[in-house]
DONUNU-316594 format. One record per residue (C-alpha): x, y, z. Coordinates in steps of 0.1 Angstrom, whole numbers, plus 2048, in hexadecimal, padded with zeros to 3 digits. Layout:
! residues N
XYZ...
END
This chain:
! residues 401
258557CC325D577CAA279572C9329B588C942A259CC762C2596C652D15B0C552F35BDC472F75DAC633105DCC7A3185C9C9B30E5E6CB531E5E2CDA3115FDCEF322604D10305606D2E30E61DD4D32F627D58343603D593315FDD3633D61ED26362615D3335F5F1D253555FDD0136E61CD0338B603D0737D5F3CE9387611CD53AE606CD63A65E5CC93AE5E3C9E3985C4CA437B5D9CB437E5EEC9135B5DCC833455E5CA4333601CA433760CCC8322622CD931E62FCFD2FE637D11300647D342EE665D4A30E670D56322689D41340687D5034465FD4733E66BD25354682D2636F670D2E36A654D12383655CF836064ECDE357668CCB33B680CD132866BCB832764DCCA31F65DCEA2FC661CF22F2671D162D2665D202B7678D322CB697D312AD6A8D332A46A0D552C3690D632D66ADD522F669DD502F7690D772F266BD742D9655D882EA658DAB2E762FDA62C2630DA92B7613D93295622D912A1640D852B8630D6B29A61BD6028663AD5E2A764FD472A8634D2A28662DD2727E654D2229A64ED0628C634CF2285642CD62A864DCCE2B9630CDA2A1622CC12B3639CA52D362ECB42D160ACA72B5603C902D05F9C772E55DFC892E65BAC842F05B3CA62F25C8CC83075BCCE53025D4D0631B5D5D1E3165E0D4031E5DED642FF5D4D7F2FD5E5D9E2F960BD972DE620D842DE622D602E95FFD592D75F0D742B65FED6A2BD605D432C65DFD392A05D2D3529A5EFD1E2B15E9D072A75C9D072835D1D032905EECE32A35CFCD22865BACD426E5D2CC528B5D7CA928E5B2CA22B45B7CAC2C559ACBD2D75A5CDA2F3599CF42F85A5D123175A1D263175ADD4532E5AED6631F5ADD8A3315C1DA43525BCDB73495ABDDA35D5C4DE93425E1DD83285D2DF130A5C3DF92F45D9DF03035DDDC63045B7DCA2DE5B4DD12D65CEDB62E95BFD9F2D65A1DA32B35B3D9F2BF5BED822CA59BD742A758ED7E2945A8D662AF5A5D4E2AB580D4828957BD3D28C596D1D2B0592D132B857CCF42E0573D032E457ED2730D574D32310586D5333557ED6533F585D8935B59ED8B369586DAD377571D93392589D8F39D57EDB33A955BDAB3C2568D953CD58ADA53E958CDBE3D959BDDF3F05BDDDA3E15C3DB93D35ECDB73AC5EFDB73AE604D973C15E6D8A3A45CAD8F38D5E1D7D3A35E6D613A95C2D5B3875B8D5D37C5D8D4639B5CCD2738E5A8D3136A5ABD263745C4D0B3885AACFB36858FD003545A7CF13685A8CD136057ECD534457ACD833A594CB835257ECA834355BCB0321565CA1330574C7F32156FC6033E560C4E34B549C6B36052CC5B34C51BC7B33052AC8031E52ACA42FB53DC9E2E9555CB52CD53ACB42E6521CC52F0534CE22CF53DCE82C2519CE92E0510CFC2DB52CD152B452DD142B054DD2F2BC535D4D2CD547D662F353FD6631354ED6B32F554D56353553D5536C55FD35389558D2939E567D0C3C455DD013D556ECE43F4567CD240756CCB042755DC9D43D56BCB143355DCD543D53DCC743651DCAB416516CB9406531CBF3E1527CC53EB50FCE13FC52DCF23DC544CEC3CD524CFB3E0526D1A3D954CD1F3B6545D1C3BB52DD363CD544D4A3B4563D433AC575D65385572D60381550D5938E543D7B39E521D7039E505D5B3864F9D7436A511D68369504D453674DDD5534A4E7D693354FBD513144EED4031A504D1E33D50FD0F33D528CF1360528CE536E53FCCB38D53CCB3397559C993B255FC863C6570C6A3C1562C473DE54CC513CE534C693CD516C5C3B74FAC5D3CB4E0C6F3D84FCC8F3AD504C8F3A84DDC983C64D4CAD3B94F2CBF3984ECCC339F4C7CCC3B64CDCE739C4E5CF537F4CDCF53944B9D0F38E4D2D2636A4D1D243534BBD3633F49FD1E31D4ABD293264CFD203154DFD063374EECF332B507CD334750FCBE35352FCA6371534C96376551C7E38F564C69398587C643B1598C503B85B1C713C0594C823E0593C6E3F7574C7E3E1575C9E3CA55ECAE3B4566CC739F54DCDE37E557CEE37153ED0834C542D1B349525D3532552AD4231A51CD642F0516D692E2524D872D54FED942C150EDB129B50ADA627F518DB826C4FCDC82474F8DC62304F1DDD2264CCDDC2004C5DE01F44B8DFC1D949CDFA1BF4A6E111AD47FE1318B48DE0E171470E0E18F457E21183452E4418F463E5F1A1444E6D1B8445E4E1C5466E551E3466E6D1E147CE8620748CE842084AAE6A2214A0E5123F4B6E522474D2E3926E4C3E2E2584A2E282424B5E1325D4CCDFF2764B5DFF2904CAE122954E3E2F27E502E2B291524E36281546E3429D55BE1E2A457AE26296596E1A2AE5AEE0A29F5D3E162B55E3DFA2A05CFDDF2905E9DCC2745D8DBE25F5DDDE125C602DD424C613DF62485F3E0A26F5F5E0E26C5FBE3024E5EAE3A24B5C8E492485AFE2722659BE21232576E1521D55FE0522E53EDF624F54CDF924356ADE424758BDF022559DDE822E5BEDE92415BCDCF22B5C0DAB2205A5D9A2325B0D7D2525B0D8C24D590D9B246583D7A25E592D6B2485A4D502585C3D432435E3D4124D5F8D2625161AD3B256631D17
END
């Protein structure tokens, strides 16, 4: 494995696509994001124009071909647009010590472009974290399938991938919550999570949690994450840390305390000002540990920063691995050289060979990976669609630049 470079450069946060730009834009209002280098990348000029970021922080991708009109939800166009800008993107992030890419999958630019960003970061030997939101169920099955395809392509090449189901908001929001308010809350929570993630792996942590720790814990396994952020200061009460802890447990994108209990890996970050005491830190982390399963891999980071003043923030990322694994075929003993009388007449059932009932999965007709074979009858062999190019079935990323 190539060694990632370590330098004193900035932590760069890139908002990719419409949702990503909105999330990064919310960071501009937070004093705790002052140490982050914020960039917005999109193919839609209207989205960039509405962002409060300055012109030097905005990058309109593929303007020559797209002319600022976006990709219209077309993932292939998003791949082409970001691939054409590889040289410019390298210049934008080359000084970074860490790259955090945030975006919402299901559209064109972000879904098509995330893997290209992972490839660029790997080429420059910059560690990368991808914080990705999945579509609301109310956005339709088509968006969901496109997002799942994007995850499959990104997972093998990203250093760290955290993807967050927006539907967790439904566990805490009243039914009469306006739709735009739900999207706004999701953006705010992800923005605060970016700050927490950037601080948990900063080099001057009191309790350090390195990128290597997190990468080893995730090990490129497909997983889903839920996040909780709690903030409190001395005006909220005598025990500000426990108040922040309770607010974290009530966070919209956490989904309740059960998400922490069920998690295979939990990352928790406690950040405060210079007045953060060791005894309150110890008590807070001990209280948090009671929520975690004994089998869970717990990664802890504690940090202080002057701009926090008397404020403390607890950020938790609870990660649950996808336990569904592809079943491998069991080789059948053909009994060569055995007398015919010893071979049972009844053929073994497939259920007994594979240990479970087999089902033919439904083909997602909107799966972009089938290309020109989209509307033809699929050719399946051993559970694989042969109309899908081999490099895509195997998760191999092709340099399209």
